[in-house]
N, C-alpha and C positions, 0 to 999 in steps of 0.2 A: 504494500500500500504506500503510495507516494502522494505527498501534499506539499503545496507551497506553505511557507511558514512566515508569519508576521509576528515578531516578538514585541514590537513597540518599544517605547523609550524605557518604561519601567523594568522590563525583563532584561535590559542591558545595563541596568543601574541598581536601583533600590530593590528590585525583585529578581536579582540574579539567581536566587535559589529556586524560584519558579521555573526559570529557563533551564537551568541545569538538571533539575529533577524531571521536568517534562521530557527533555531530550533523552535522558537515561531510560525512563519508562517506555517511551516510544521505541527506542532501540531494542529493548527487551521484547517488545510486541511486534517487531519487524515492521515498524512504521517509519518510512523515510521522510524526514522533514527537510525541505530545501528552502533556506532563508531567501526571501526576496532581495535581489540585488538593488542597492541604492534606495531602499524604502525610506519614507519620510514619516514624521510624526503624524498621528491621526488627528491632531488638533486638540484632543481631550476637551476639558471644560472651557479652557481659555478661548479657543476658536469659536466654540458654541456660543459663548457670551458676547463675542464681538461681531461675528458675521455668519449668517446662515450659508452664504456662498462659500466662505472659507471652510466652514465646518463640513460642508459637503464635498468640496473639491479635494481636500487633503486625503480622505479615505479613497475617493474614486481614482486619484492619481496612483495610489498603491495598487488598486485592483487592475488598473490599466497595465501595470508591469507584469501581471500574470501572463499576458499574451506572449511576451518574449520567452517565457519559461515553458510554453506548451502545456500549461496546467491551468485549470479553471476552478480548483478547490483550494481554499486557503484556511489553514488552522490559525485562529486568533485567540490565544489563551487569556489575555488580559480582559477582564470584564468591561473595563472602560473602553478599550479599543474595539472589542466585539460590539458593544452598543453603538459606538460612533460609526463603525463600518455598516452595520445593519440599518441605522437611521439614514445614512447618506444614500445607500442603495435604494431604500424606500422612497426617499425624496426625489431622486432622479426618475424613478418609475412613475411617480404620481404628479410631478410638477414639470410640465414641458418647458416652461420659461426658465426655470432653474436649471434644467438639464442643458439647455442651450448655453447658459452662462458658464456652467461647469466645463462644458466641452471647449469653450473659448479660453477658460482659465488654465486648463491642463494641456491645451493644444493637442487634444486627442479625443476620440469618441469614448463614451462611458462604457465600461465593462459591466453593465448592469445585470448580467445573467451569471456572474461569478457566484460560486457557492461559498458562503462565509460560515465556517464551522467552529464551534467551540469544542475543544478536545473531549469534554465530558459527553458530548453527543455521540461521538464515534466509539468511545470507550463503553458506553451504555447500550450499544446496539450489537447485534450479532454480525460477524463471528467473534468480535473482540471481547464481548462480555463473558463468553464461555472460555475464552483463552486466559483471562485473568487468574482464575483459580489454579490453572496448571502451572503458573509461574510463581506461585506463593511458596516461599522457603522459610518464612518466619511466621510463627503463630502469634497473631495480634488479637486473638479473640477475647483476651482480657481487657482490651482497650475499648472504652466507650467514647464515641465522637459525636459532637453536634455539627451537622453540616450547615454551614452558613453561606447562603447564596447572594445576599446583599440585594441592592436595588436594581442593578443594571442587567443582569443576565435574563431576567424574566419579564422585564417591563420596558416599553409597552408590549403586551403579548402579541398583538397583531403585527408587530415589527420584528421583534427578536425571534419569535416562533420557537421559543425554548421552554419546554416542559410546561407545567401548570403554574401560572403566575402566583396564585395564592399559597400553594403548598407544593413546591417542587420536590422531586425525589430522585432525580438523575444521579446526583453525587452520592446519595445514600446507596443506590443500587450498585454503583461502581465500587464503593468502599466495602460494601457487604460481600461483593464478589471476591475481594481481596482478604476476606476473613475478618473484617473489622465490624464491630457492632456499632450501629448508629442509633441515636436517641430521637424520640419524638419531642418536639419543643415548639414554642409559639413564635420565636424570633428569627425564623429562617430567612426572611426577606425584609426585616426591619432595618432602616437606614442606620449606619454607624456614624454618620456625620460627614462622611465623604470629604469633599474639598474644603470644608470649614476648618480643617486641621490647623491652618495657620491664622486665618482671619478671626475665627470664633472657637478657640480650642475648648472653652467650657462646654459648648454644645457637644463636641466630640467626646469629651470625657463622660458626660452624662449618658449619651446614647450608647456608647461603647460599653460603659459599665452595666447598663441595663441588659445588653446582649449577653455579656459574660455571666451575669448573675442568673439569667434565665437558663443558660446552658448548664450552669452548676446545679441549679434546682432540678434539672432534668436528669442529673447524674452523670454528666459528661466529664471526662478526664481531659479533653482537649477539644478545640474548635478547628474544623477544616474550612479553608477558604479557597476562592478561585479569583481573587481580586487583590492586586498589590496595594491599593488604597485601603481596602478593608483590613488587610494584614497589618499595614502600618498603624492604622488607628487602634486596632485591638491589641496589638503587641506592644507598641511603644508608649501607650498611654496608661499602662498599669501602675507605674510609679505615681502618676498624677492622681489616679483613682485612690491610691493609698492615702495620699495627702488630703484628699477631699472627703473620703468616706471612712477612713480609719483603718482599713485592712487592704492588704495587697492580694489581688485575685489569684496570682500564681497559676494562671491558666495558659498553657501552651497553645500558640496559634500556628497552625501548619498549613501549607498548601496541600491540597488533596493528592498531588503528585508525589510529595515527600512521603506521605503515608503509604501510597501504593508502592513507591520505590523501596521503602524500608521492608515492607512485606515480601518484596522480591529479593531481599538481601543485597540490595545495591549499597555501596559504601556510603556511610554517613558523610564522608568528605565530599562526595559527588552530590549528595542531596543537600549539602551545606546546612546541616542541622544545627551547627554551632553559630549560625549567623543571627539567630533570633535573640531578642533581649530577654524574653521569658524562657527559662530552661526547658528544653524538650528532650534532650538526650537522656537525662536521668529517668524520665517517664518511660521511655522505650526499654531502658536497661531493667526496669522493674517488672515489666509485663511481657516482654517478648522472649521467645525461645525458638530454636530451629525446629522445623517440621521433620 
């Protein structure tokens, strides 16, 4: 299986562990990821706030590059990038005037039929879902994980076309296939504060604290994420939570690919488990054993 790969800015910087663990997991599953040559930023929240044309043209410029690769399916792991790609594609399909402006801006036609895929989608479908248990080498059945999808993967549902917006289960199914127990909880898609991290950090501390507390109440030992922004807010704000609420949550926040990779017995160094501020390595040492 071969796909174009768009890492986006975060997976080459603050979310390197997502990039490294995803590549390792895909390699184990015989998935060939070919990074788009000379990709550009998707625009993220900044372009979205400034210009609808810019927010649409940047993702479409990347999709146009797929034509040079003879590929028309692209894996986009970052939830923010995934959202912006899907929204841009939706915009050019439904707004003819905007499409003409985008074509003029990127000096090329829009590749509006490209298939934008989140890795959870292909992992949760056959034949890959049945492949996952065959690769498990570490027993993580003693670990209980709260799967956190955040705002962007499932909304708006008519655009992202990803799972059930109100109560998604795709990540749960993937991790369960890897032998990991997942919990039922109410904050699967509640906002963590997103890009308010710098402008209004108090909001992020409050919202992220609520998410972690709900996961703990459900019996979770860790939270699995698919978004670098969600990871940053939930992982790095726990010291601030201690200052505000009196206790440190001590809740490990991990990318779902790190959990899959550890169950596959991929090296913790490749999974970059030591990169997080909240300790995750000791959690694995306590509950994992080789199959």
